[in-house]
Every structure is written in C-alpha cells, then in structure tokens.
C-alpha positions in Angstrom: 157.7 57.2 68.4 159.7 60.4 68.1 157.6 63.6 68.0 157.8 66.4 65.5 157.9 69.8 67.3 158.3 71.7 64.0 155.2 70.0 62.6 153.3 71.0 65.7 154.4 74.6 65.4 153.3 74.6 61.7 149.9 73.1 62.6 149.4 75.8 65.3 149.3 78.4 62.6 146.7 76.4 60.6 144.7 75.9 63.7 144.6 79.6 64.4 143.4 80.2 60.9 140.6 77.6 61.3 139.6 79.2 64.6 139.4 82.7 63.0 137.2 81.2 60.2 135.0 79.4 62.8 135.7 76.1 61.1 135.4 74.0 64.2 135.6 70.7 62.3 139.0 71.7 60.8 140.1 73.1 64.2 139.4 69.8 66.0 141.3 67.9 63.3 144.3 70.3 63.6 144.3 69.9 67.4 144.4 66.1 67.0 147.3 66.4 64.6 149.2 68.7 67.0 148.6 66.3 69.9 150.0 63.4 67.8 153.0 65.5 66.7 153.8 66.3 70.4 154.0 62.7 71.4 157.5 61.9 72.3 158.6 65.6 72.4 160.3 66.6 75.7 158.0 68.6 78.0 160.4 71.6 77.9 159.9 71.9 74.2 156.2 71.3 74.3 155.5 74.2 76.7 155.4 76.9 74.1 153.1 75.0 71.8 150.8 73.9 74.6 150.6 77.5 75.7 149.2 78.5 72.3 147.1 75.3 72.1 145.2 75.8 75.4 143.1 78.9 74.2 142.4 77.1 70.9 140.9 74.2 72.8 138.7 76.6 74.8 137.6 78.3 71.6 136.8 74.8 70.1 134.7 73.9 73.1 132.8 77.2 73.2 132.4 77.4 69.4 131.0 73.8 69.1 128.6 74.4 72.0 127.5 77.8 70.6 126.7 76.3 67.2 124.8 73.4 68.7 122.9 75.7 71.1 122.0 77.9 68.1 120.5 74.9 66.2 118.5 73.8 69.3 117.2 77.4 69.9 116.1 77.7 66.3 114.3 74.4 66.5 112.4 75.5 69.7 111.7 78.9 68.2 110.2 77.3 65.1 107.8 75.4 67.4 106.9 78.5 69.4 106.3 80.4 66.1 104.0 77.7 64.9 102.2 77.7 68.3 101.8 81.5 68.1 100.3 81.1 64.6 97.8 78.6 65.9 96.8 81.1 68.6 96.5 83.9 66.2 94.1 81.8 64.1 91.8 81.4 67.1 92.8 77.9 68.1 92.5 77.1 71.8 95.1 74.3 71.7 98.2 73.5 69.8 100.6 70.6 69.4 103.6 72.9 68.9 103.9 74.3 72.4 104.2 70.9 74.1 106.9 70.0 71.5 108.8 73.2 72.4 108.5 72.4 76.1 109.6 68.8 75.6 112.6 69.9 73.4 113.7 72.4 76.0 113.4 69.8 78.8 115.5 67.3 76.8 118.9 66.3 78.3 120.6 67.6 75.1 119.1 71.1 75.4 119.7 71.3 79.1 123.4 70.4 78.7 124.0 72.5 75.6 121.9 75.7 76.0 123.3 78.6 77.9 121.4 79.7 81.0 120.3 83.1 79.5 119.0 81.3 76.4 117.0 78.9 78.5 115.6 81.7 80.6 114.5 83.6 77.4 112.8 80.6 76.0 111.0 80.0 79.3 109.7 83.5 79.2 108.3 83.0 75.7 106.8 79.7 76.6 105.2 81.3 79.7 103.6 84.1 77.5 102.1 81.5 75.2 100.9 79.4 78.1 99.2 82.5 79.5 97.5 83.2 76.2 96.3 79.5 75.9 95.0 79.5 79.5 97.9 77.9 81.2 97.1 74.4 80.0 100.4 73.5 78.5 103.3 71.9 80.4 105.7 74.5 82.0 109.3 74.7 80.8 112.0 73.4 83.1 114.2 75.6 85.3 117.5 76.6 83.7 120.5 74.6 84.6 123.1 76.3 86.8 125.8 78.2 84.9 128.6 76.3 86.6 127.6 73.0 85.0 129.1 73.8 81.6 129.5 70.6 79.5 132.2 69.7 76.9 131.0 71.1 73.6 132.4 68.4 71.4 130.2 65.7 72.9 127.5 66.7 75.4 127.3 64.4 78.4 124.1 62.4 78.4 121.9 62.9 81.4 118.4 62.0 82.4 116.2 65.0 83.1 112.9 64.1 84.8 109.9 65.6 83.1 108.7 68.6 85.1 105.5 68.4 86.9 102.5 70.2 85.5 102.2 73.8 86.7 99.7 74.2 89.6 96.6 76.0 88.7 97.0 79.7 89.3 95.4 81.1 92.4 92.5 83.4 91.7 93.6 87.0 91.5 92.0 89.4 94.0 89.2 91.5 92.7 90.5 94.6 91.0 89.3 98.0 92.0 86.9 99.5 89.6 88.8 101.1 86.7 86.4 102.8 84.4 89.2 104.2 82.4 90.7 100.8 81.4 90.2 100.3 77.6 87.5 97.8 76.6 88.8 94.3 76.1 91.9 95.0 78.2 93.7 92.0 79.7 94.5 92.9 83.4 97.4 90.5 83.6 98.8 91.7 80.4 98.5 95.3 81.6 100.1 94.5 84.9 103.1 92.7 83.2 103.5 95.5 80.6 103.3 98.3 83.2 105.8 96.4 85.4 108.3 95.9 82.6 108.1 99.6 81.6 108.5 100.8 85.2 111.4 98.5 85.7 113.2 99.8 82.6 112.6 103.4 83.8 114.1 102.5 87.2 117.2 101.0 85.5 117.5 104.1 83.3 117.3 106.4 86.4 120.0 104.3 88.1 122.2 104.6 85.0 121.8 108.4 84.7 124.5 109.2 87.1 127.0 106.4 86.5 126.5 105.5 82.8 124.5 108.0 80.8 125.3 106.2 77.5 123.2 103.2 78.7 120.2 105.4 79.3 119.4 106.2 75.7 118.6 102.6 74.5 116.4 102.1 77.6 114.4 105.3 77.0 114.0 104.4 73.3 112.7 101.0 74.3 110.2 102.6 76.7 109.1 105.0 74.1 108.5 102.2 71.7 106.5 100.2 74.2 104.3 103.2 75.2 103.6 103.8 71.5 102.8 100.2 70.8 99.3 98.9 70.0 99.7 96.5 72.9 100.1 99.4 75.4 97.2 101.3 73.8 95.0 98.2 74.1 95.8 97.2 77.7 97.0 100.2 79.7 94.7 102.8 81.3 95.1 106.4 80.0 96.3 107.6 83.4 98.9 104.9 83.5 100.1 105.8 80.0 100.2 109.5 81.0 102.2 108.7 84.2 104.7 106.5 82.4 105.1 109.1 79.6 105.7 111.8 82.2 108.4 109.7 83.9 110.0 109.0 80.5 109.9 112.7 79.5 111.4 113.7 82.8 114.3 111.2 82.5 114.9 112.3 78.9 115.0 116.0 80.0 117.5 115.1 82.7 119.6 113.1 80.3 119.7 115.9 77.8 120.6 118.5 80.5 123.3 116.2 81.7 124.8 115.6 78.3 124.7 119.3 77.5 126.5 120.1 80.7 129.1 117.5 79.9 129.6 119.0 76.4 129.9 122.5 77.9 132.5 121.3 80.4 134.4 119.6 77.6 134.6 122.8 75.6 135.6 124.8 78.7 138.4 122.3 79.6 139.9 122.7 76.1 139.7 126.5 76.1 141.0 126.7 79.7 144.0 124.5 78.8 144.9 126.7 75.8 144.6 129.9 77.9 146.7 128.5 80.8 149.4 127.3 78.4 149.4 130.7 76.5 150.0 132.6 79.8 152.6 130.1 80.9 154.6 130.5 77.7 154.5 134.3 77.7 157.9 134.8 79.4 159.9 132.3 77.4 158.1 131.0 74.3 156.1 133.8 72.6 155.6 131.7 69.5 154.1 128.9 71.5 151.9 131.4 73.4 150.6 132.9 70.2 149.8 129.4 68.9 147.9 128.6 72.1 145.9 131.9 71.8 145.1 131.0 68.1 143.8 127.6 69.1 141.7 129.0 71.9 140.1 131.5 69.6 139.4 128.8 67.0 137.8 126.6 69.6 135.6 129.5 70.8 134.5 130.2 67.2 133.6 126.6 66.5 129.9 125.9 65.9 129.3 123.7 68.9 131.0 126.2 71.3 128.8 129.0 69.9 125.7 126.9 70.6 126.7 125.5 74.0 128.5 128.2 75.9 126.5 131.0 77.6 127.1 134.5 76.2 128.7 135.6 79.5 131.2 132.8 79.4 132.1 133.6 75.8 132.6 137.2 76.7 134.8 136.3 79.6 137.0 134.1 77.4 137.3 136.8 74.7 138.3 139.4 77.3 141.0 137.0 78.7 142.3 136.4 75.2 142.5 140.1 74.5 144.4 140.7 77.8 146.9 137.9 76.9 147.3 139.2 73.3 148.2 142.7 74.7 150.8 141.1 77.1 152.1 139.0 74.2 152.6 142.0 72.0 154.6 144.0 74.5 156.7 141.0 75.6 157.4 140.2 71.9 158.7 143.6 71.1 160.9 143.9 74.2 162.3 140.4 73.6 163.0 141.2 69.9 164.8 144.4 70.7 166.8 142.8 73.5 168.1 140.3 71.0 168.6 142.6 68.0 170.4 145.6 69.5 173.5 143.8 71.0 174.0 142.0 67.7 173.7 145.3 65.8 176.3 146.9 68.1 178.7 143.9 67.5 178.2 144.2 63.7 178.9 147.9 63.6 182.0 147.5 65.7 183.2 144.8 63.3 182.8 146.8 60.1 184.4 149.9 61.7 187.8 148.1 61.4 189.3 147.0 58.1 187.0 144.2 56.9 189.1 142.2 54.5 192.4 142.3 56.4 193.7 138.8 55.4 193.1 137.4 58.9 190.8 134.7 57.4 189.3 133.9 54.0 186.9 136.4 52.5 184.1 133.9 52.3 184.3 133.3 56.0 184.3 137.0 56.8 181.3 137.6 54.5 179.6 134.5 56.0 180.1 135.8 59.5 178.8 139.3 58.7 175.8 137.8 56.8 175.1 135.6 59.8 175.0 138.6 62.1 172.7 140.5 59.8 170.4 137.4 59.5 170.2 137.1 63.2 169.3 140.8 63.6 166.6 140.6 60.9 165.3 137.3 62.3 165.0 138.8 65.8 162.8 141.6 64.3 160.8 139.4 61.9 157.7 139.3 64.1 157.5 143.1 64.6 155.7 145.5 62.2 158.1 146.9 59.5 156.7 150.4 60.1 157.6 150.5 63.8 159.8 153.5 64.4 162.5 151.5 66.3 162.5 148.8 63.6 162.9 151.4 60.9 165.9 152.9 62.8 167.6 149.5 63.0 167.0 148.9 59.3 168.7 152.2 58.4 171.7 151.2 60.5 171.8 147.9 58.7 171.8 149.7 55.3 174.8 151.7 56.4 176.6 148.5 57.3 175.8 147.0 53.9 177.2 150.1 52.2 180.5 149.9 54.1 180.8 146.1 53.3 180.1 146.8 49.6 182.7 149.5 49.4 185.4 147.3 51.1 184.4 144.4 48.8 184.9 146.4 45.6 188.5 147.3 46.7 189.3 143.7 47.5 187.3 142.0 44.7 189.9 142.0 41.9 192.7 140.5 43.8 190.4 137.9 45.4 189.0 137.1 41.9 192.6 136.4 40.6 193.4 134.2 43.6 190.1 132.4 43.5 190.1 131.5 39.8 193.7 130.6 39.8 193.2 128.3 42.8 190.2 126.7 41.3 191.8 126.1 37.9 195.0 124.7 39.5 192.9 122.2 41.5 191.3 120.9 38.3 194.6 120.7 36.4 196.2 118.9 39.3 193.3 116.4 39.5 193.6 115.5 35.8 197.3 115.4 35.5 198.6 112.7 33.2 195.7 112.5 30.8 197.8 113.5 27.8 200.0 110.3 28.3 197.0 107.9 28.1 197.3 105.6 25.1 194.5 105.1 22.6 195.9 101.8 21.3 196.3 98.5 23.1 199.0 97.0 20.8 197.5 96.9 17.4 193.9 97.2 18.7 192.1 100.5 19.4 191.4 101.2 23.0 188.9 103.4 24.8 190.3 102.9 28.3 191.0 106.6 29.0 189.9 107.2 32.6 192.0 110.4 33.2 191.0 111.8 29.8 187.4 111.3 30.6 188.0 112.8 34.0 189.6 115.9 32.4 186.5 116.4 30.2 184.2 116.1 33.1 186.1 118.3 35.6 187.1 121.0 33.1 183.4 121.2 31.9 182.3 121.6 35.5 184.9 124.3 36.1 184.0 126.3 32.9 180.2 125.8 33.6 180.4 126.7 37.2 178.4 129.8 38.1 181.3 131.3 40.0 183.5 131.0 37.0 180.8 132.7 34.8 180.4 135.4 37.4 184.1 136.2 37.7 184.6 136.1 33.9 181.6 138.5 33.4 182.5 140.9 36.2 186.1 141.2 35.0 185.7 140.9 31.2 188.5 143.4 30.6 191.0 141.7 32.9 193.6 139.8 30.8 194.7 137.6 33.7 191.3 136.2 34.4 190.5 135.7 30.7 193.8 133.8 30.1 193.0 131.4 33.0 189.6 130.6 31.4 191.1 130.3 27.9 193.7 127.8 29.1 191.0 125.6 30.6 189.0 125.8 27.4 192.0 124.7 25.3 192.7 121.7 27.6 189.0 120.7 27.5 189.0 120.8 23.6 192.1 118.7 23.4 190.8 116.0 25.9 187.4 115.9 24.2 189.0 115.4 20.7 191.2 112.6 22.0 188.4 110.7 23.6 186.1 111.3 20.6 188.7 109.8 18.2 189.4 106.8 20.4 185.7 106.1 21.0 184.9 106.1 17.3 187.9 104.0 16.4 186.8 101.3 18.8 183.2 101.5 17.4 184.5 101.2 13.8 186.4 98.0 14.7 183.3 96.5 16.3 181.1 97.5 13.3 183.4 95.9 10.8 184.0 92.7 12.8 181.8 89.7 13.3 179.1 89.7 16.0 180.6 88.1 19.1 179.1 85.0 20.6 179.6 85.5 24.4 177.2 87.7 26.4 179.8 90.1 27.8 181.1 91.1 24.4 177.6 91.4 23.0 176.9 93.9 25.7 179.9 96.0 24.6 177.9 98.5 22.4 175.3 99.0 25.2 178.1 99.8 27.7 179.7 102.2 25.2 176.3 103.9 24.7 176.1 104.4 28.5 179.6 105.8 28.6 178.9 108.1 25.7 176.0 109.6 27.6 178.2 110.5 30.6 181.8 110.8 29.1 180.7 113.3 26.4 178.2 115.2 28.5 178.3 118.9 27.8 180.3 118.3 24.6 179.1 118.6 21.0 179.9 114.9 20.4 177.5 113.4 22.9 174.5 112.8 20.7 176.4 111.5 17.7 178.5 109.0 19.7 175.5 107.9 21.7 173.5 107.3 18.6 176.3 105.3 16.9 176.8 103.0 19.8 173.0 102.5 20.2 172.7 101.7 16.5 175.4 99.0 16.7 173.7 97.5 19.8 170.3 97.6 18.0 171.8 95.9 14.9 173.3 93.1 17.0 170.1 92.7 19.0 168.1 92.5 15.8 170.4 89.8 14.4 170.1 87.8 17.7 166.3 88.2 17.6 166.2 87.0 14.0 168.4 84.0 14.9 166.2 83.2 17.9 163.0 83.5 15.8 164.5 81.1 13.2 165.4 78.6 16.0 161.9 78.9 17.5 160.3 78.4 14.0 162.4 75.2 13.6 161.4 74.1 17.0 157.7 74.5 16.2 158.1 72.8 12.8 159.8 69.8 14.3 157.3 69.8 17.2 154.4 69.4 14.6 156.3 66.5 13.0 156.9 64.9 16.4 153.2 65.3 17.4 152.1 63.4 14.2 154.7 60.7 14.6 153.9 60.0 18.3 150.7 58.0 17.9 152.5 55.3 15.8 155.3 55.1 18.4 152.7 54.6 21.2 151.0 51.8 19.2 154.4 50.1 18.7 155.0 50.1 22.4 151.9 48.8 24.2 151.7 50.3 27.6 149.3 50.7 30.5 147.7 54.2 31.0 148.9 55.5 34.4 150.0 53.5 37.4 150.1 53.5 41.2 153.7 54.2 42.2 153.0 52.9 45.7 152.0 49.5 44.4 155.0 47.3 44.5 153.5 45.2 41.7 154.1 48.1 39.3 157.8 47.3 39.1 158.7 46.3 35.6 155.5 47.5 34.0 155.5 49.6 30.9 153.2 52.6 31.5 152.1 55.6 29.4 152.0 59.0 31.1 150.2 61.8 29.2 150.4 65.5 29.6 153.2 65.4 32.2 155.6 68.2 33.2 159.3 67.4 33.7 160.1 68.9 37.1 163.8 68.2 37.2 165.7 71.4 38.2 162.3 72.7 39.5 160.9 70.5 42.2 163.7 68.0 42.1 167.5 67.8 41.7 169.8 64.9 40.9 171.7 63.1 38.3 168.6 62.1 36.3 167.1 63.4 33.1 163.5 63.1 34.2 161.4 63.7 37.3 157.6 63.9 37.6 154.9 63.8 40.2 152.5 60.8 40.0 149.9 61.7 42.6 152.0 62.7 45.6 154.9 60.4 44.8 158.1 61.5 42.9 159.0 59.3 39.9 162.4 59.9 38.5 164.9 58.3 36.1 167.0 58.6 33.0 166.3 58.5 29.3 167.0 55.3 27.4 170.0 55.7 25.2 167.9 56.1 22.0 165.7 58.7 23.8 168.8 60.6 25.1 170.3 60.6 21.6 167.1 61.9 20.0 166.8 64.7 22.7 170.4 65.7 22.0 169.9 65.7 18.3 166.7 67.8 18.5 168.5 70.4 20.7 171.4 70.6 18.3 169.1 70.9 15.3 167.0 73.6 16.8 169.6 75.3 19.0 167.1 75.3 21.9 166.6 73.2 24.9 163.3 71.2 25.4 160.6 73.5 26.7 159.7 72.0 30.1 156.9 74.5 30.5 154.7 72.5 28.0 153.0 69.1 28.4 155.0 66.0 27.4 154.0 62.4 26.9 156.3 59.5 27.9 156.4 55.7 28.1 158.2 54.5 31.2 159.4 51.2 32.5 158.8 51.3 36.3 161.7 50.4 38.4 162.3 50.0 42.1 162.5 52.5 45.0 165.2 55.2 45.0 166.1 58.6 46.4 166.0 62.1 44.8 166.6 65.6 46.2 163.4 67.7 46.6 163.2 71.4 47.0 161.7 72.7 50.3 160.9 76.1 51.6 161.9 76.6 55.2 160.5 79.4 57.4 163.2 80.9 59.6 161.9 82.3 63.0 163.5 84.2 65.8 163.6 83.4 69.5 160.0 84.7 69.9 158.7 82.5 67.1 158.3 85.5 64.8 158.9 84.8 61.1 162.1 86.3 59.8 162.0 85.0 56.3 162.2 81.8 54.2 165.1 79.9 52.7 165.2 77.0 50.2 167.0 73.7 50.8 167.2 70.4 49.1 166.3 67.2 51.1 166.5 63.6 50.0 163.1 62.0 49.6 161.9 58.6 48.5 161.0 58.1 44.9 160.2 55.4 42.4 162.8 54.9 39.7 162.0 54.6 36.0 163.5 54.5 32.6 162.0 56.6 29.8 161.8 54.4 26.7 159.6 56.7 24.6 159.1 60.4 24.7 157.2 63.1 23.0 158.5 66.5 24.0 158.5 69.5 21.7 160.5 68.5 18.6 161.3 65.0 20.0 159.2 61.9 19.3 161.1 58.7 19.9 160.7 55.2 21.2 162.7 52.0 21.5 162.5 50.1 18.3 160.3 52.7 16.7 161.2 53.9 13.2 
C-alpha cells in the first residue's frame, strides 16, 4: 500500500498540539495514524517526519507513566492518611498501613513509580511504622532507575513479598538528660536533630557556590525549629545550638549578598567613569552622557544605602575631576572647529557675493551652511563667554554685509525667478486651449490639460515664494504683470472646465438611469474629480454637490428597486412555504438516507433544512450539491423544477438565496464525480508555512435528481399542481 507523506506531516502538527495539551490518548492515536501513513513511503522521505516523531514518542511514554504513577501515589497516600488518622485516634493497629505497603510492593507500582517517589513513600511508611511500634511490614526497596518500563503498558513482573523487618536492636542507654522535655521521644528527637543539622550543613556548603539555594534551606530550618514537634522533643540546649548555627549562617548569607550588591553597584559606576575618561579626547558628548549616568547611579536609593560614605566621596571627587577636564576640552574643541570656519566665511563675503558664478540660492545656502556650522560648534558653550560673544559679533557683521548685497541683487533676481517659474508652468500646460468639450454631439469632460492648467497655475499663484515676491515688489509693474497673466489663464481654464463638467452632468441628469455598473458609477467618479479638479476654485463645492446629488438619486432608485424585488421574494417565499406540505404529500418519500448504502439507488428521499453548496464547497455542471453526512450528493433539477426556479428568478429579479435552508425530494442515483474545494498549505524547504492556496479536486459523490424543491419563492414538484 502506498504511503501518504503529506498526511503524516499534517498529523505531526496535530500530534504536537495533543502533546502540548497532555492528551496522551489523542497523542497515541495520532502516532498510530502517522505510522500507518508512513508505510510504503521511501526511507529518505520518512527521515524528517521520523525525526519529529521520536521526541513525541518519548513524551508519550513519559507522560503516560507520570499520570499512572500519580494515580498509584495518590492511592497509597490515601491509605497512609487513613493510617495516620487511626494513629491519631489512639489506635495501636491499622489495616491501612499494610494496604499501603502491599500496594507499594505490587509489580505495577514497582514498574511504574519513579525511584524518588518510591523512596519518599518508604520514608512515610517508616515514620508510621515507628509510631505503631514497628509491627507493620516494611516497604520494598526502590527499583533501580535504569529499569524504566514502557509507559503505555507496564511489563508484568512478579515481586516477592518482602520479609518482615527484623526487630530493632535495643538502643544503648542514653546519658542522663534532665533538660529533655517531659514526654520527649528520644528517637524522634534524634531524627529531627539529624535532619536539621544535615540541612544546615548543606546550606553551609551552598554558601560559597550557590547562595540562592541557601535561603530556602534556612527558611526550612527556621520552620522546623519553631515547630511544635521541635519544642516537644528537642532539649533546650540543642534548640539553642541549632538556632545559633542558623543565625550564624543567615548573618553570613546577608553579608555575602550585601557585598555582592555593593560590587554590582561599583562595577556599573566604574564602567561609566572609565568610559567617560576614555571618551574625553574624541567624544565629549558621549563622555558627558557617561558622567550623567554615573551620577544618576550614585544617587539611586540602593547605592546610597549600600556604598560606604568614603566610597561615595571618592566617586564624587572623580566625577568632579572629569567634569572639569570635560569643560576645558569642550571649549578648546569648539573654538578649534569654529574659528577656521569663521575665517573662511569672512574671506568669502569680503569679495562680491552675488557675482553670477552660481545661482543665488546656492550662494545663500553655502553661506548659511557655514554660519550653521560655526553656531553648531559653539552650541555647547555658554552664550555669555567672552570669546563666544566676540564670534557672535563677527557673525552679525557678516549677516549685515550679506543683507546689503542681497538688497542690491534682489530686484533682478526676483524678475528672473518669477519669469522662470511662470514660464515653466505655461510650458507644462501648453495646448489646454485646444482641448474639445464635445465628443461629436455629446458633451465631454475629458480635459486633462485644462485640469492640469487649473492645478499648476493654482499652485504657482498660491506658492509662498510667489506671494513673497509680489508683496515685496508691489510697485514693480513687471512682477505684477507676470502674476496677472497667470491669473487670467487660470480663470479661463477654470471656466472652460466648469462649463464642460456641468454640461455632462446635465445630460446624465436628464437621461435614463444606466443599467451597467460602470456607467452607474459615473456620478461618483465625477464627484471625486470635482473634489480635485476644482480644488482652490470657487466652483468646487457646487460641482461636488451636484455630482453627489445625482449619484445619491441613482443609488436611492437602485435601493428602492432592490427593496421591491426583496419584498416580492419574501411574498412568493411565504406562498411557497404554504404550498410545500401538499407537494410533499403528493410525492411520498423516505426521510433521509445513507448515501453509502448501495440499496439507496432509485429511492425517493426527502431532505429537510439543507444548504445548496454548489459554487461553495463544490463545482461542476450541476444545479445542486449537498453534504449527507460526510458524503457529497450532487445532481440536477428535473425539468419542471428547473423551469420553476428560472420563473421565480425572473419574477423576483433575484437568485435563490443559498444562505437559507431548503427542502428537497431527491431520486437517488448511482456513483459519480464532482469537484470539491480544498485548502492547501504551502511550505518552504524548512517545512515552515508560507501560506495557503485553494484548489479543486475531483471526489466521489452520489448522483441524484431533484424532483421537488422548496427554496425561497420556489415550491415545485413533479406532477404537483
């Protein structure tokens, strides 16, 4: 049997999702499906899937085992809790402890439980045995960790029942201890003291290598020392000694943590100081930033609490020293950059400034750039510094000389600039006067160059530079004539476009409403053009409103027509719904059928509340396609049904609504084929999803003929009247 590598890849995604949800039952089923899909697939193609499958198998084994171990542990814990309750009530024997021991000794528990779980349960059993006098059966030794079973089905094994624990040897006589509390259990005291001492030793070992592990150990010891059990069984001198050890370790831990915090703060401040000093010679801005960060870190609340006063004073002195160096270096660097630029600027303005060697804007731009560079070099220095004030005075003298030269050159430059700008606009719109506003006998609004003339001349006249030149030279006849010529051209172009626009709208308003969509959108397009073509003209709002009004009128007419069609559709649908029961009675049919049953062929069946999925889920030369269970059923309308459907569509002007439930009587036919829509995930070479595409694939279906139908305004059946 040929395998299906694509199915295996799809199932891998589902398997990962099941593993994340800890649904081990679903994961096992997915893995079995993947194994089946890989049968017959070449090994080279299997490799990628098997690589992803291996960790899923391990997760399944571990997850199943963990769940099963949890159930067994809870069962044993319930027995131990019941035994503890018996003991608390004063019973000297209990049936629950043997049950817990027996369950722990079972083959299932030994094969399933993890070694640490077995050890913990054994300790709890031993404690209860000690309280009961050691009469109960001891728990078995934990199984070696290497003998891990398969989690899905633990291997059965026979575990011999452990022998009863030998009677404990009598303990040596204890030395007199008058300070031991009355009723103290020596064995309990010994175990408790040993446990606390061991925890303190582990905490001491962790102090140097892993301080974070010390805190929970000390908290555990503090809780044990404060417990009622410790007060009842441990001698006061033992409690005092253990508390002293606990307090000593806690003090060492706090000192160690404080020292680490101090070192962390010092490392940060030292790094900022070193970087600030390193940047002094070449990056004063960066050096200042480092000094600021160092000062902020020193001022932080934790630094104020942690650092010794002498250390803080040392750092502040170092910051003051570096700030002094930075101030001197900054001024020298600023003057070294500004003075050569100032000399270059003064030498440049000593000659004729606007000598025609290059455009005025470029000369002004270069001079402004030099001045900006000089001011930028001095931006970090105080404005009241004597040398800075001297440079500012020299810059003022340069500005005065440039202004004087500009006044002498301004009028000629204004003439040339405005003439050049106006000439460019007129050249760009040349030919607009020749555009026709008629296409034969019909009005036309295809005036691209006229519209361009309106737009460009408006821009030219509204340009801030045009306004400036016109205002600065209000008495100059040459400049005023250039502007007036542009205004006359703009007025003529605007009037031409306005007349053509309204002539076309008048024709559309008087004519019939078009039927095709493109022509129906004509007023909307004209409204959009009015908003842009007549921008900055007095006709914009009126033309826009007129086009929008025509569009709104047509849309209202269309909406009214659609509402009438929908009302007719609803009216006929009500008639059809009332007529349908008689049609069904006249065509006896079975309710539903199994399309996979070959005996269904030729049967007449009634399907209620169906949805026609042709053009949705299915495609083909059929009128009708539905899902019956997971099987496509498709076919055509009988001639009388097809005629009724066509008549209803013509009468209402609407197609049958396939978003509503239909009823149909079908005659079941034989097997056939139909195209079904599929979504395909496209992946790259690394199996990462790129996107999805849709495609139609032929699938098996059951053919049928629709001999009766209730769908919206249609209610028809063969032979029905």
